[in-house]
N, C-alpha and C positions, 0 to 999 in steps of 0.2 A: 254766539251763542253756543255753550258748550253742554251736550247732553250726557250724563254720568248716572252710575248706578243702573243701568239696563241689564247689564249681564245677568245670566243665570248662573255663571261659575260662582258661587259663595261661598263655599265651603273650602276651606284650605288643606283640614286636616280632622280626622275622627281617631280619637285616641281612647286608651285604658290605660292608666298605671295602676300600680300596686301600691300599698302604704308606705314603701321604702321610695316610690316613685320610679321602680322599674317598669320597663315596657311589659303588658301583655297583650296589647293589640294595637296596632298604628296603619292606619291609611291616610296617606299623604296624596293629594289629588292633583293630575295635570290634567289639563284639557286634552282630545285626542289629535294628532297629527301635528304636534307642537316638538320641533327640531330643536331649539333652544329657549332657555328660560327668558319671560318677558316679551317673547315674539310670537307672532300667528295670532290667533283669535282674542286672547287675552288681550294684547295689546290693541288690536281694533276695537273691542268692545270697552276700551277703558278699566279693566278689573280693579285697577291701583294696586299699590306696595302693600306686601302682604297676603295676596288673593293666589289663589289655585294656579300654580304655571308660573308665578313671578319670580322665582327663584329664592335663593336662600334657605330652601330647605330640601335640596336635591340630594346630597350625600348623607351617608348613615351618620357622618362625624356630625353634619350640621343638625341632622333631626335629633341625635341623643344630645345636642348642647341645648336644643330649644326645649325638649323634654324636660331635661334638668331646671330650666329658667320656670318652665310651667308648674312645676311641682314646686318649687319655692314659693311662687305666689301663691298655691292652693296652701303649703304650709303655713304661711304668713296669716291666713286667713283674710278676713275682708268681704265678705259674700260668695257668689257664685260668677259675678263677671268681673273679670279683669282684662284693663289693657296691658298689653305686652307688644309695644308698637315694633312694627307695623301691624301688629296683629291683633284681634280681639279673642279672648278665650272666655268662654262659657263651662263652667263646670259643675258636675254632680257626683257627690260622695255617698256612696252605699257599702255599708258594712267595713269591707278591707280594700275598696277599689275606687277610684277615681276617673267619672266619665268626663271626657272633654271633647269640645268641638271648636275648633278654630276658624276665624274668617279676616277678612281683610278689615282693619282698624278704620280706616277713612270711610269705607262704604257699606260695611254690614249693616244689614236690618236685625237689632238684637232678638226682637220679639220673633222671627222667623228662625234663626240660631237657636234660641231657648226651645222653640216647640219641636224642632228638630230632633234636638239633643233628648228632649222628652219622650220622643216618640219611639228613639234607638233604644232608652234605657228600659222604657215601658215594654218593649216587642221583647228586649231579653228576659225581664221578668218572667213574662208570659212563656217564654221558651223552655225557662228553668225554672218552673214552677215555683217561683217566690224563692228559689233559693241563690241570690246572688253575693256568691263570694269566690275568692280566687282561684279555689280549688275547682269548684263546679263550672267557673268559666272556662278553666283550663281544659275541665273534661269534655264541655258543650262546645267549644272553641268552633268547631265548624257550623253550627248552628248560629253562634254570636256573627260570625263573618259573613255569613250570608243575610244577616238580619243588618250589617252595616252595608252590604253590596243593594240591598232593597232600601234603604233609607236617602243613601248618596251613592251617584255614579259620576266618576269624573268632574266631581268639584259641584254637581248639580245636584239638588234637593230633589227627590223623586217620590217622596212619601212621608206624611206626618201623622199618619193613623196607626199606631201601633199594633193594633187587631189585625189591620191589612198586613201590615208586614210579617206579623208571627203567622197568620194564615199562609203566606206565600211562602214562607219557609219551609214551614211544618205541613203543607200540603201531604195529604194522604197518599201513599204508594201502593203501586199495584200488590195484591198479596204474593208473599213471597214465602208462604209456609212452605219449608224443606218436604219434598216427597223424595224419599228412597226407594229407588225401583232396585229390586234384588231378586233372588229366585224365591226368595219366601212369597214375595209382594206377588210375582208372577204365579205360584202357585195357589194362593188365595183367590186371585182373579178367575183363575181358570175353576177352581172348586165352585167358586159362586156361579161362574156360568153355566158349568154342567148341571149343578142342582135346578137352576132355573129351566135349562132345557128340557130336564127328566121332569119337572112339574106340569110344564105343558103340554107334554108328549102324554102325560097321566089325564090331562083333563080332556084330549081329544077320545 
């Protein structure tokens, strides 16, 4: 008896392409400690063709060719779910950007991939205050990358709650208000201290 589809490694890639099919963001996943494609833990768990770490999307040339094929699928229409053997791609178009999640065709859970893509796009929407277009995404690319990392890591889905993802990315930082210490600042502090001491002495 064969036990299949028990792997946590379910996401092969997370992409954002622009209206011309050019890469805005690309995250291709490989499980850790993997020396060769299709070997190690992905082979032991039976991830299946098209899954993370299974080869075929290692080099930049392979990735670019894949992204071109993905864009052609999107351009032809036909909904948001597209088989592209050995991959399954789910897309979401917002203004001039295409958000894409990729998994193995043979074993992907479409609902889970769709929920993960929704969480990522919704978290970006929150982080960019609803201004999701190429220019704003590029300007806030650090936040978008962090949102991607909070959503998927090494091909494993970490979070499907957009608000939780956005909260982790935009966690308030310590107060970094610039305090300029110069001669005038020191003189003001000294004057204030002197006045307070004088007032205390007068009260005695």
